[in-house]
N, C-alpha and C positions, 0 to 999 in steps of 0.2 A: 505492499499498500504506499502511495506518493504523499496524498492530501486525505487531508477530514472531506464529511460531506459539507462541511461551513465553511470550505472554503475551496469553492469550484474551479478551479484554474485549471481540468483537464476531465476531460468524462472517463468517467470510473468504468472500467469493464470487467461485466460478469460473464464467469463460464456455465451454462446449466448443463449437467448432463444427467440423463432421467431417459428410460429407453419407453415412458410412455408419451406414443408423440403428440396424443391432444393433450396434456397435461404440460408439456416442453414446448408448444406453441403458444399457449396460453400465460404461462412466465413470461416465454420470449415477448409476446406483445404488448404486455402490462410493463414489463420492467423496462422496454423501451419509451414506452409513454411518461415514463418518470426519468426521463433523459441518462437513461445510463447506456452504455454500447454494450451487447449482448453476441453468445456465440453459444447454439444449443446444438448438442450433439447427443446420441441415443446411446451410446457404450463408454468404457473407461478408454479402449482403446484408441477412438478418436477426441477421449479428453487427451490422451499424451499426444498426442499427434498437435493438438491445437494448443500443449503447454510448449512446445519446443517452440512454437511458431511466435507466440508473446507471453507477455506476462499479464495477469490476471489480478486484481485487487479482491475477489470472493469467486468463492466456487457451490454452487447451487448441486449438491451429489445425491442423487437415488443411492435410499440402501438396497432395496431388493431388485435384483436387474441379475438377468442372465450372461452365462459367461463369468465374468470377476465381479463381485458386487461389490458397494460400495464401500463398506468395511474396510476389504481386503484390500481396494486401492488408495482409501486414505492411510492406513498403515503402511503399504507401500512408497506413498510420497513421503511420509515421514521418517521412514528409513533412508531416502537419500537427504536429506534436510530439506525438503520442500516446505515452506511455512506457509503458505497459500491459506488462508483462512476458508476453511470450509464448515459450512450448514446442511449438516444431513437429513435428506427428506426421507419417512418412511410411513406405510400404511399400517405399522403396527406401532402402539401407544404402549408397549412394555417398556417400565422402568430398566429391566436387564440391557433391552437397546441402547438406551441413551448411557449406561454406564459402559458398556461393550464401547461404543460410538466415543465416550472418553478417554478411553483408555487408551485408544488407539491414535489418538489425536484432535478429532473432530472439536470445532470450537462453538455451536449449535446446533439445535434439534429441532425438527417441525413434526409432528404428528399428520398425516394426510387423513380426512383433506384440511385445508386449512385457506384463510383471507389472504390473497395477496398482499393486501395492506400490512398485514404482520409480518410477512417475508420481507419487504423494504422495512417494515422497521428494525428487526434484526440486520441488516445488510446495516444499514446505518447507526446501529449502534456498535457493531463491529469495529466500522470506518470510524468511529467516534472515541476508542482504546487509546489509551497513551502513548502507546506504540508508533505511533504516528511520527513518519520523519521531519513535522513539522515543530517536533521537540527543540525550542532552542538550546539548552545548557543541556552536555554530555553529561553524567553522573554514573562515577565507577564505583562496586560497591565490593569488596572482599567478602566471598561466600565459599567458606570452606576453604578447600583448595580451589575455587577457581573465582577468576572477576568476572563479576556481570557487568556489561555492557546495557546499558539503558537505550543507545538508538541502535547500534546493531543487532540488538535483541538477542544476543548470546550471551551463553560462557564459553571462559577460555582460561587456559592454564600455560605454566611457564615451558610446557613439555610441547605445547605447540598443538595440546588437542583444543578442538571447539566444538561448542553444541548448539545449535540454532532452536530455539523457543517456539515453539506454534504461540499465537497473542494471548490463548487462554493461559498457559503456561508462564509467559512472558507479562501479563497483567495480575496473575496472582502472588507469583514472585516478588514482583515492582512493591506489589501490596506489603508482602510482607516485610521485605527488608527495609521498605519507608518508615515502620512502626515496631523497631528493635526492641525485643526485650518487653515489649507489650501483648498482654494474651487478648487474642483478635477472637471472637465467637462467631460460630458460622454465619448468625444472622448478621453481624457487622462487616464479615468480610464478602457476603452477598450484597451489601448496603455499598459499600467501595466498590466494589466491582459493577456496579449497577444492574445489579442480576436479577432486578424485575423484568428487565427485557430479555433474558434470558429464562428458558424453560429450566430454571435448576433448583435441586431442591438438595437435603442435607448430604446425602448417601454422591453426589457428583463432586460437593467440596472434597467427601474423603476421597475420593479417587481421582481430585486432581493433588491433591497433597501428596497421596503415594507416587503419582508420575513423578512428584516433584522431586520428592526420596530419595529415588531411582537413580533421578539425572547427579544430585547433588551430594548426596549422602556417602561416606565410604562404604558404609554398613547401612542399609534400610530399613533391615527389621530393628537397627539400635541406634535410630534417629539421635544426631547431636544436635544438630543446625534447626529442623525445622521438630520441635516437639508437643506432644499433645497434651493439654491442661484439661486433664479429666474434669468434665461436669461443666469446663469452660469451651475451649475450642483446641485453638493452637498457636504458637509464641515461637517467634524465631528471634536465635541468639545467636551473640558475638558477632554482631555486624558492624563492620566499619567503612565509612565513607570516606574516597579517596578524590581530593581536588583534582 
């Protein structure tokens, strides 16, 4: 993402990946009317081709498709450090689908059927997140053995290892490091992340915390950086800000 929706100096590019031709065309028409540029494809193979040709600001990805499903595609993208924001669509509304989606790296989730206006609201919510390059001041936080760069949205260490963060991972980690040694409840984390615009629930916060621990902790089963405060929520400890 290069800009927020509040600074429309460029037309935002949306990639729709859905095998339902009726829904695909409906979403494309609606998003075009909302002044987005839209590419719509029917499967993940076509999506890969589209991603090689240009960059996109958000991907709308159907969970259940023939050949390769959305979850597997999302997992493959994250494995090669592709951090494009992904809104997953599913005809099933099971919490387990949302949990699995979060675990593989999706940023948001919508159950079918849905109002296209809600999809636009979700897109705008993602584009308002503080990971936009319009941030003027770079802050570097020491996170265990990693340095957290808030502009590049990445973790790096002195061995040259670099970990790109998804939008959701970035938002949560930044929230935690900006409140060092302060226990944050799930409700407060959700409020800080503006999660009223994300179909979030208590378990999803736990899943996101688990994902971050696997990235930054030496032993995720015995966390020293992101600790659980029983009956409250989570606390980030030993954070130092570098200027």
